[in-house]
C-alpha positions in Angstrom: -30.3 0.9 -10.0 -27.8 3.2 -11.8 -27.3 4.2 -15.3 -23.7 3.9 -15.1 -22.2 0.3 -15.9 -18.5 -0.5 -14.2 -15.9 -2.8 -15.5 -13.7 -2.4 -12.9 -14.5 -0.3 -9.0 -15.4 -3.6 -7.2 -17.1 -6.1 -9.6 -17.5 -8.2 -7.2 -19.0 -6.8 -4.4 -22.4 -7.8 -3.6 -24.9 -7.2 -0.8 -23.9 -9.7 1.5 -20.2 -8.8 0.7 -20.7 -5.3 2.5 -22.7 -6.8 5.2 -19.7 -9.2 6.2 -17.2 -6.2 5.9 -19.5 -3.9 8.6 -19.4 -7.0 10.8 -15.7 -7.2 10.6 -15.0 -3.7 10.2 -16.6 -3.7 14.1 -14.3 -6.5 15.4 -11.0 -5.5 15.3 -9.6 -8.0 18.1 -10.3 -10.6 15.3 -8.5 -8.6 12.4 -5.4 -11.0 12.4 -6.6 -13.7 13.3 -5.1 -16.8 11.5 -8.1 -19.7 11.6 -9.5 -17.8 8.2 -5.6 -18.0 6.5 -5.5 -21.4 6.9 -9.1 -21.9 5.9 -8.2 -20.4 2.6 -4.9 -22.4 1.9 -7.2 -25.7 2.7 -9.3 -24.4 0.2 -6.2 -24.9 -2.1 -4.8 -27.5 -0.6 -8.0 -29.4 -1.6 -9.4 -28.1 -4.6 -6.3 -28.1 -7.1 -5.1 -30.5 -5.2 -1.9 -29.0 -3.9 0.1 -30.4 -1.1 1.6 -26.5 0.3 0.0 -22.9 0.3 0.6 -19.8 1.7 -1.4 -17.0 2.1 -0.1 -13.7 1.8 -1.4 -10.0 2.1 -1.0 -9.5 -1.7 -0.8 -11.9 -5.0 2.8 -9.6 -5.8 4.2 -10.6 -2.5 3.2 -14.4 -3.2 4.9 -13.9 -6.1 8.3 -12.5 -4.7 8.4 -14.8 -1.6 8.2 -17.6 -4.1 11.3 -16.3 -5.9 13.1 -15.3 -3.2 13.5 -19.0 -2.0 16.0 -19.2 -5.0 18.3 -16.2 -3.9 18.0 -14.9 -7.3 21.4 -12.7 -8.2 21.1 -9.9 -10.7 22.2 -12.0 -13.8 19.6 -14.7 -13.2 17.2 -14.2 -15.2 12.8 -14.4 -14.8 11.0 -14.9 -17.9 7.5 -13.1 -17.6 5.3 -12.4 -21.1 5.1 -8.6 -21.9 1.3 -7.6 -21.9 0.5 -7.9 -18.0 0.7 -6.0 -14.7 3.6 -4.4 -13.2 2.9 -6.5 -10.5 5.0 -9.3 -12.2 8.2 -7.8 -12.8 8.2 -5.7 -10.0 8.2 -8.8 -8.0 10.7 -9.7 -9.9 12.9 -6.9 -9.2 12.4 -6.8 -5.6 13.1 -10.6 -5.3 16.6 -9.6 -6.5 16.3 -11.2 -10.3 16.1 -9.2 -13.8 12.9 -9.8 -15.5 13.1 -10.8 -19.5 10.1 -10.0 -21.5 8.4 -12.7 -23.6 6.2 -11.3 -26.6 2.6 -12.8 -27.1 0.3 -14.4 -29.6 -2.3 -11.9 -30.9 -5.2 -14.2 -30.3 -4.9 -15.4 -27.1 -3.1 -12.8 -25.5 -0.6 -15.4 -24.1 3.1 -16.4 -24.1 4.3 -16.9 -27.6 6.3 -20.3 -27.2 8.2 -19.4 -30.2 9.7 -16.0 -28.7 10.2 -17.6 -25.4 12.8 -20.1 -27.1 13.9 -17.5 -28.3 14.7 -15.6 -25.1 16.0 -17.9 -23.0 20.0 -17.8 -22.1 22.2 -19.4 -19.8 21.2 -16.9 -17.0 17.6 -17.9 -17.4 16.2 -19.6 -13.9 12.6 -19.4 -13.9 10.3 -19.3 -16.1 6.2 -17.2 -15.4 3.4 -18.2 -17.5 0.3 -16.1 -17.2 -3.3 -17.3 -17.9 -4.3 -13.9 -19.3 -8.2 -12.6 -18.2 -8.3 -16.6 -17.5 -7.3 -18.2 -21.2 -5.1 -20.6 -20.7 -1.4 -20.6 -21.9 -0.3 -23.1 -24.0 0.6 -24.8 -21.9 2.1 -28.4 -23.4 4.2 -26.2 -25.6 5.2 -23.7 -22.6 6.1 -26.8 -20.5 8.1 -28.6 -22.8 10.3 -25.9 -23.7 10.1 -25.3 -19.9 11.4 -28.8 -19.0 13.8 -29.3 -21.8 16.1 -25.9 -20.7 15.6 -26.8 -16.4 13.4 -24.2 -15.6 11.6 -23.8 -12.6 7.8 -23.4 -13.9 5.5 -21.1 -12.0 1.8 -20.3 -12.7 0.6 -16.6 -12.8 -3.2 -17.6 -12.0 -4.4 -14.1 -11.1 -7.1 -13.8 -13.5 -8.3 -17.2 -12.7 -9.8 -19.1 -10.2 -11.4 -22.6 -10.4 -10.4 -22.6 -13.6 -9.5 -25.8 -15.3 -8.0 -27.2 -18.8 -8.0 -30.6 -19.7 -10.1 -31.5 -16.6 -6.8 -30.5 -14.7 -7.0 -27.0 -12.3 -5.5 -24.2 -13.5 -2.3 -24.0 -10.7 -1.7 -27.9 -10.9 0.3 -27.7 -14.1 3.9 -26.1 -13.2 5.8 -26.3 -10.3 4.3 -23.5 -8.0 1.7 -21.2 -8.4 0.4 -17.9 -7.5 -3.5 -16.8 -7.5 -4.7 -12.9 -6.4 -7.8 -11.5 -4.4 -7.2 -8.3 -5.9 -10.0 -6.0 -5.6 -11.0 -6.9 -9.9 -10.2 -10.6 -9.5 -12.4 -13.5 -10.0 -13.1 -13.8 -6.6 -11.9 -10.7 -4.0 -10.6 -9.6 -0.7 -9.2 -6.2 -2.1 -5.9 -7.7 -1.5 -4.8 -11.1 -0.6 -2.6 -13.6 -2.5 -2.0 -17.4 -2.0 1.7 -19.0 -3.2 1.3 -22.9 -3.7 3.5 -26.0 -4.6 4.1 -29.4 -4.5 8.0 -28.4 -3.6 8.8 -29.5 -0.6 11.8 -27.5 -0.2 10.5 -24.7 -2.1 7.9 -24.9 1.1 10.2 -25.0 3.7 11.6 -21.8 2.6 8.3 -20.2 1.8 6.9 -21.0 5.8 9.7 -19.6 6.7 9.5 -16.4 4.3 6.3 -16.2 5.6 6.5 -16.8 9.7 9.0 -13.1 9.3 7.7 -11.1 7.2 5.5 -10.0 9.9 1.2 -8.7 9.6 0.4 -5.2 7.8 -0.9 -2.1 9.9 -4.5 -2.2 11.5 -4.8 1.4 9.5 -4.0 -0.9 6.5 -6.8 -3.5 7.1 -9.0 -0.7 8.3 -8.8 0.8 4.6 -9.1 -2.8 3.0 -12.7 -3.4 5.1 -14.1 0.3 4.1 -13.2 -0.9 0.6 -16.6 -3.0 -0.5 -18.6 -0.7 1.5 -17.4 2.7 -0.1 -17.1 1.3 -3.5 -20.8 0.1 -3.6 -22.0 3.2 -2.2 -19.9 4.8 -5.2 -21.9 2.7 -7.7 -25.5 3.3 -6.2 -24.5 7.5 -6.1 -23.0 8.3 -9.4 -25.5 9.1 -11.3 -26.2 12.1 -8.7 -22.8 13.2 -8.8 -22.0 12.4 -4.8 -20.6 9.2 -6.1 -17.8 11.0 -8.3 -17.5 13.3 -5.1 -17.4 10.1 -2.6 -14.9 8.4 -4.5 -12.7 11.7 -5.2 -12.6 11.9 -1.2 -11.6 8.2 -0.7 -8.7 7.9 -2.7 -6.8 11.4 -1.3 -7.7 10.8 2.1 -6.5 7.9 1.9 -9.6 6.1 3.0 -9.9 3.4 1.1 -6.1 1.9 -1.7 -5.3 2.0 -4.3 -4.4 -0.5 -6.6 -1.5 0.1 -7.9 0.9 3.3 -6.2 3.3 5.6 -7.3 6.2 4.7 -5.9 5.4 1.1 -7.7 5.0 2.7 -10.8 8.7 4.2 -10.3 9.9 0.5 -9.6 9.7 0.7 -6.5 7.4 -1.6 -3.8 5.5 -1.8 -1.0 6.1 -3.0 2.2 3.2 -4.3 3.0 3.0 -6.4 -0.1 4.8 -9.7 1.2 3.3 -9.9 4.7 1.2 -12.4 5.6 -2.8 -12.0 5.0 -4.9 -10.7 7.8 -7.2 -12.9 8.6 -9.8 -10.4 8.0 -9.3 -10.5 4.4 -9.0 -13.9 5.1 -12.5 -14.3 5.9 -13.9 -12.3 2.9 -11.3 -14.3 0.0 -12.9 -17.5 2.0 -17.0 -15.6 1.7 -16.8 -15.3 -1.9 -14.8 -18.1 -2.8 -18.2 -19.9 -1.6 -19.6 -18.3 -4.5 -17.2 -19.2 -7.1 -19.2 -21.4 -8.8 -21.9 -19.2 -9.5 -19.5 -16.4 -10.6 -17.4 -18.6 -13.3 -21.1 -20.4 -14.6 -22.3 -16.1 -14.9 -19.1 -15.0 -16.3 -19.2 -18.0 -19.0 -22.6 -17.3 -19.9 -22.3 -13.5 -20.2 -18.6 -14.1 -23.0 -20.6 -16.3 -24.8 -23.7 -13.4 -25.1 -21.4 -11.1 -26.5 -19.8 -13.7 -28.5 -22.5 -14.7 -30.3 -23.8 -10.7 -30.2 -20.7 -9.8 -31.4 -21.1 -12.4 -34.5 -20.8 -10.4 -38.2 -18.8 -7.3 -36.8 -14.9 -6.8 -38.2 -14.3 -6.5 -34.7 -11.8 -10.0 -32.8 -11.7 -11.0 -29.9 -9.7 -12.7 -27.3 -9.3 -16.8 -27.9 -10.5 -18.7 -25.5 -9.3 -22.5 -26.3 -11.7 -25.5 -25.6 -11.5 -25.3 -21.8 -13.4 -25.3 -18.5 -11.7 -22.0 -17.9 -14.2 -18.3 -17.4 -12.6 -15.4 -18.6 -12.7 -12.4 -16.5 -13.3 -9.9 -19.0 -13.9 -10.4 -22.1 -11.7 -8.4 -24.2 -11.9 -6.9 -28.2 -9.4 -5.0 -30.5 -9.9 -2.6 -31.9 -8.1 0.1 -34.4 -7.8 2.4 -30.7 -8.8 1.3 -27.2 -9.0 4.7 -25.7 -11.2 5.8 -28.5 -13.5 3.6 -27.9 -13.3 3.4 -24.3 -14.3 7.4 -24.4 -17.0 6.6 -26.6 -18.4 4.4 -24.4 -17.2 6.8 -21.1 -20.4 9.1 -22.9 -22.6 7.0 -23.1 -22.2 6.1 -19.1 -20.5 2.7 -19.8 -16.8 2.3 -18.0 -15.4 -0.3 -20.2 -11.9 -1.7 -19.2 -8.1 -0.7 -19.9 -6.8 -3.9 -19.2 -4.1 -4.0 -20.3 -3.9 -0.5 -22.2 -0.4 -0.3 -22.3 2.4 -3.3 -22.8 2.9 -2.9 -19.1 0.5 -1.5 -17.0 -1.1 0.4 -15.2 -0.6 3.8 -17.2 2.2 6.0 -15.8 4.9 3.2 -16.0 8.5 4.8 -16.3 9.3 1.7 -18.5 13.2 2.1 -17.7 12.8 0.9 -14.1 11.4 -2.3 -14.8 14.1 -3.4 -17.9 11.5 -2.5 -20.6 12.6 -1.0 -23.8 10.1 0.1 -26.6 10.4 -2.6 -29.5 11.3 -5.5 -27.5 7.4 -7.1 -27.7 5.8 -5.1 -30.9 2.6 -8.4 -30.5 2.2 -6.9 -27.3 2.6 -3.2 -28.1 0.3 -3.3 -30.8 -2.6 -4.9 -28.8 -2.5 -3.3 -25.8 -3.3 -0.3 -28.1 -6.4 -2.2 -29.3 -7.2 -4.0 -26.1 -10.7 -2.8 -24.7 -12.7 -5.1 -21.7 -16.1 -5.7 -21.2 -17.7 -6.6 -18.4 -18.9 -10.2 -17.2 -18.6 -9.8 -13.4 -21.6 -11.0 -11.2 -23.2 -7.2 -11.3 -23.6 -7.1 -15.2 -26.7 -8.5 -15.9 -27.9 -10.1 -19.8 -29.6 -6.8 -20.2 -26.5 -4.8 -19.5 -24.8 -6.8 -21.9 -26.5 -6.3 -24.7 -26.2 -3.0 -24.2 -23.1 -3.2 -24.3 -23.2 -4.9 -27.3 -25.4 -2.1 -29.2 -22.8 -0.1 -28.1 -19.8 -1.3 -29.6 -21.1 -2.1 -32.8 -22.3 1.4 -33.0 -18.6 2.4 -32.6 -17.5 0.0 -34.6 -20.2 0.9 -37.5 -18.7 4.8 -36.9 -15.2 4.0 -37.0 
């Protein structure tokens, strides 16, 4: 087993996922079958429950499609929190709207109801509520504000699958919700997303958008199928140096896809994002959903180990309100998050950098997304301090203890 510990790099991928990817890889005639996508949509209809579900090639594409049902104009504002991925404001801009950023609470990393009230204007039409790293937002307060101002509410559940709050599924509180099957998410098909709603008019428009969106090309599907195969090989051979070479070559030659592309960082929109989800990726997502309960139980166990192991230190951790939600990553705050990540990397531990920037990832042209430094000071401060500790299926309690000791060592010396 490798001495290296990874927070990202396809953390959900297990042997059976690799075997499925191989089987799909050699059956290209099945890549665009619609039956698997309908099975994936049925899972959401039954589990949330919800009346309508639509699978897209990405979570950002699902969000953009939802927003497109409103036929937004440039003056129409969509409220979203800072301390997020550019996929969210990118979808707002692609749908024709204007993103307006709301600051976060320093403990939960979720939207501040107080700042939300300040940011609402006569042009505000939609509110996006993010459950950061799986911790539920203050739904009662946020939904009450939305109702008072007659806002359409979209829950951003990209970080949670199977999570509940007060016995009710996250994703079932708003007028609509989006889920993601990105490579580092709670369940993964490398790319993929689902939009859900109980609004019949919105659903009818989504049906048309999805039906006319077309599908990604064969090479794009090939990239996603190669991803679990190659990343697992990378992690297995990282000690020898072969894994590092393989990763560089795979990205340089486009054998596997990137999670965020350079064009997106500059405010662009990728053509594949809003297309329909290919059956091959839907099959990978359905396969992972069968393991979701085990995944979430494991995440809760490791989060509890971190909480107990770091008691008595000066470190703060993201607050997770009393709920049935499982944190997708266990996030701690230090004076300089980058310094802790570098300290850990020198000891063969790659800790997570969600979100090391107020709009992630690194290298984003903030002005292209309508963000100016100072708009959301709490989010900006927390971004500098945030470091994710892994709770994914490939992390063992023994690895968790090693990470705890490493973080304590850093904390004692700083």
